C-alpha angles and dihedrals in degrees: 000000000000126000113274109246104237094199090056090050091048089052091050090049092045091049089050092053092048094046097042102039104020091238120162110260088222090062094055108089127156090255097047113121112235096215106033105031102027094035097227121154133205092273090051087052090056091049088052090049092052090046093051093045089055093044094049100031088229128122112241115203112221093228088059088063096046093090091045110119106148138041086251092056089055089049090050091050095048094044090051090052093050090050090061114089 
């Protein structure tokens, strides 16, 4: 299986955040904290997981998202899922 393109995953995550939460794409950086800087809450995180599941066709376990704090953490999680056959 080919290496997952992290920049494509980042774009998908950024687009999800813009679409779901009406965030400014310019505010969404890999280092941005989902909860403090982007003002998401736990319900928003669930919505993001559902969106990403639909977008990737992969099942995301909620416990895999518990440690996610930044946009880059989300990208890592999604990229890891996409690596799995």
